[in-house]
N, C-alpha and C positions, 0 to 999 in steps of 0.2 A: 585783552591784547588782540590787535587786529591781525587776522591771518593774511599772509601773503602767498603768492604762488610758490615762492621758494621754500617757505616753511611747510606748506602742505606737501610739496614734493619730498622734502626731507622726512616728514612723518610717514609718508607712504613707503619710502625706502626702508624705514625702520620697522614698518608693520604696525605703527601706532595710530594710523589714520584709516578710517574705513568709510570711503565715500558711498559704497552700496552695501547695505547690511541685509541680513536675513534673520528671521526669528530663530532663536536658539532653543526654544522650548516646544516647537512643533514642526512637523513636515508631513507630507502625504506620501505614504509608501504602502502599497497593497501587498505586504508580505502575508502569506497564509500561516496559520498556526500549524506547528508540527503535528498537533493532535489530529488534524484533518487527514494526514497521510495514512493510507490504509494498507499498502502492500505488505509491509513487514509485520503487521499485526495478525495476518491470516496464515501465511505460509512461512516456515522458518528459513532463516539465512544459513546456508552451509558454506563456510569458508573453505576454499580449495587452494592448493599450492601450485597446481598446473592449470593452464588455460583450458585444456580439454583432457578428459580421462574417462575411465570406465567406472561403473559401480555395479555391484552384484544385486540380482533379484532372485530370491529363493521362492520357488513356485508355491503359491498359496495352496494349490490342490494337494501337494504332498505334505505340507506343514500341518494342514488341518484334517488329514485322513487318519483314521484309527488303524494303525499298522500292527497292533498287538494281536497275536494269534496263539491258539492253544498249541503248546509244545507236544509233538508226537513222541510216544515212547521210543527210546533209543535213537531219536532223531532230532532235528532242529528245523526251525522255520526258515523261509527264505529271507535274505536281508531286505530291509526296507529301503526304498528309493527316496532320495531327497534331491530333486532336480534344481538346477540353477542356470541362469543365463545372465548375460551382460548387456547393460544399456550404457549410453554415453551422454556426456554433457559437453557443451562447448561455450566458453565465455568470450564474447567479443568486446573490445575496448571502445568505450564511448568517451568523448572529450568535450570540454567546454572551455573557452578562453575569453577573458574580458580584459580590455586595455585601460590604462591610466595615463592621462596626459599630465606630465609633470609640470608643465608651464601653467596649466589651469589649476593644478594643485596649489601652486604658490598663491594664486589669487584667492582660492578658497580658504587657505590658512589665514591670510590677512583679513579676510572678511569676518572671521570668527563666528560663523553661523553654527547650525546644529552639528554636533559631533559626527552624526551619521553622514552629513553632507561633506564635512571636511575630511574625514578619514575614509578615503576612497578604497583603501585596501579592505578594511572591515566591511564596507558597503558591498564591494564586489564578492567577497567571500560569503556574506550572508545571502546575497542574491543567488550565488552559485549553489549553495546548500539548499535553498528553497526550491530551485529548479531541479535539483537532483531528486528531491521528493516527488516533484511533478513527473519527472522522467520515469522513475520507478513505478509510480502509480499508473502511468500510461501503459507501460510495458505489461504490468500486472493485468490491467483491464483487457489488453489485446490477447494475452496468453490464457487467461482463466475466466474473465468475467464478461463473457459474451456468448451469443448463440454459436453453435457449430464446434464448440471446443470439447465438451464432455459427452461421453456416450449416453449417459443418462440425463436427458434434457426434457423439460416439461414447459408447457405454454399455458398461461392463464387466460380464461374466457369469462365474459360477463354472465353467461348462461349457467343455470344450476344443473343443466343436463350435460355431463361431460363424458368423454370417451377417450380411449387410447392414452396419449400423453398429456391430456388436458387436465386442468384443475380450475376451481372457481377462484377468481381474483380476490385478493385480500381486501380490496376496496369495496367488494360486495359484502354487505352485512350478512348474507346467507352462508358465507364461507365459515369454516372452522379452522383457523390457522394452527392452533395448538394440536388438534387431532390430526390434521394433515401432516404437519412436520413430524409428529410422533410416528405416523405410519412410514414416512420416508426414512426416518432414522432407523426404524426397525428393519426396513428392507436392506439398508446398507449393512447393518449389524449382522443380519442373518446370512449375508453373502460373504462377509469379510472377518467377522469376529470383532470388529471395531465399531463402537458407538460414536457417531459424529459428534464432535465437540466444538466446531467453529461454524458460525453463521454470519455471513456478510449480507446486509440488506441495503438496497438502494434507498435514497432519502424519501422517495415517494412511497415506497413500501413501508418504511418506518412511520411516516405520517399516517398512513392508512391503519397500521396496527395500533397507533396511539389512540385512535378513536373507534376502534372495532368493538362492537358490543360484547363479543366473547372474551376479549382482553379486559375491558373495563369492568365486566361482571366479576372478574377474579381479583381485582385490585381495589375496588371501591370501598370495601370495608376496612382497608388498612389506612385510611386517611382520617384526619380530624379537621375541625374548622380552621385551626391555625396552620395545619400542614395537610392540605388536601392530597388525596392519592393521585399519583401521576405515573405515567408509563415511561420508565427510563430504560436505558440499555441494560442496566443491571436487573431490572424487573423482568424484561423479556428473556434475559439469559436464564433466570430462575424458572420462568414459565415454560420455556422450551427445553430446559435442562441441558444446556450447553455451557462450556467454559467461558465463552465470550461471544458477544454480538457486536459486530463492527458496522458502522455506517460510513461508506465512502463519501466523504464530504469535500475532498479536494477538487478544485476546479482548475481549468486552464484555458488560455486563449488559443484556439485552434487556427487562427488566421496568421498568415505570414506577415512579415514587416511591411508596413505601407498599406495594408488592407484594413478594412473596418474590423473592429474587434468581434470575435466569435466566441463568447464566453459560454462555458457549460461545465457540468459535472464530468469528471473523467470516467467514473464508473456508471454504468447504466442505472439511472435512478428508479427504474421500474422492475428491476430484477433482483434475485437473491441467489446466494450460493451456500449450500449445506455441505460440509466436508469434515473429514477426520484429518487432523494434521498435528504433528508433534510440535512442541514449543522450541525444541532444539534438535539438531541432527542426532539420529540414533541408528545403531546397527541392528537393533532388535525390535524396532517399531516401524511400521510403514507410515507413509504420509502422502496425502493426495498430491501435493506439490512441494517443490523446493525452490529456493532462490540461491543457486550456486553463484558464489561471489569470489572472484580471484583478485589477490593483491599483486597486481602486475609489476610493481616495483620491488617486490620481494622483502618488504619491511613490515609486513603484517597490517599495513594500513589499507583498508578496503575502499577508502575514499580520499586519496591523497590530494592535497592542495599545494601547488608549487608557485613560486614567484620568481620572475626573471626580468632583466632589463631588455629593452628593445635595441635596435641597431643604433650605432652612434649617429648623432644628429637628429634623431627622431624625438629625443627627450620624452621617452615613453617607457612604460613597464607593463608587464602582463601578469595576470593571475590565471593559472591553469588548473582545471579539475579533471580527474580521471576516475572512471569506474568501469568494471568489467563484470558482467553477470549473464547467467542463463536461467531464465524463469522456465522451469520445465515441469510438465505434468508427469508425475512419477507413478501414480496409481489411479487409473481411471475409475475403478470400482469404489473408491473412497469418497466420491463427490457426486453431487447432483446439482444441475443448474436449472433455475426457474425463471423464464422470461415473462414479461407482461403480467407481473403479479399485482400491479396497481394501475 
């Protein structure tokens, strides 16, 4: 049957005719894997009911002192002292909004392209969630994973002759990463009573460790022809005797809109952080850091997503995301930062 302008127009009105189509089985979208996000894998999230408040710190010196004394005849010992003081947190609200053009949405629905392209609400929410991870990782890197944050900070050098706060880079085959980290773990443990259980290593440090002779020597006999030995995060966790080893793999574009892309890792790829941290908030365990997170709408949702219509005549709607957190260093003596390790 010969198509006429009228019949084509009628089919367009019914959504049965698609003059411009798009593939329904592929699209290019550079979403990052959630597994690349690292902030929440290192320090625990502490949900809070108020945007700012106090928390108690019981002094380590009093808790770890031996206050037991010999009782004198017909007398008593002096009461032991347990000192305490208060620190504060403050969560600030961050927001992200994305718009949807309802008129364009009509065209996308008729085009019957990929579900991701047609369902702009889902598209916006997924984008917002992905950028929430980027935002959290960026704040984590600024608060914890850089020079000048931790009191105990060390710098890697190529030379085998080190002094002060220097150490031999792990990219140097003459270094001994396992012995070095054992020493630093022992230093933290002897000063705090807590053995570090978390290790976050930049991707270049990870790459250096995977081919380091001291590491390969310990794993080479565990492989076969069919399954050769390899250095994985789990292997490193066992060798360094920590609960977890995290590699900050998330990236971000640091350029503003309209500028050339400036892609790069969010966490310093040449650094690593050794720390003791709880997996969940605790009143009887210290933690090097916490991510205080406030449910600003009071419904227990730490990352609320809202949807609302735009003004009349705009034929638009908006997706809004909210988050409020304070990434706070809570125990300086429970972490060490190592720069230029690779």
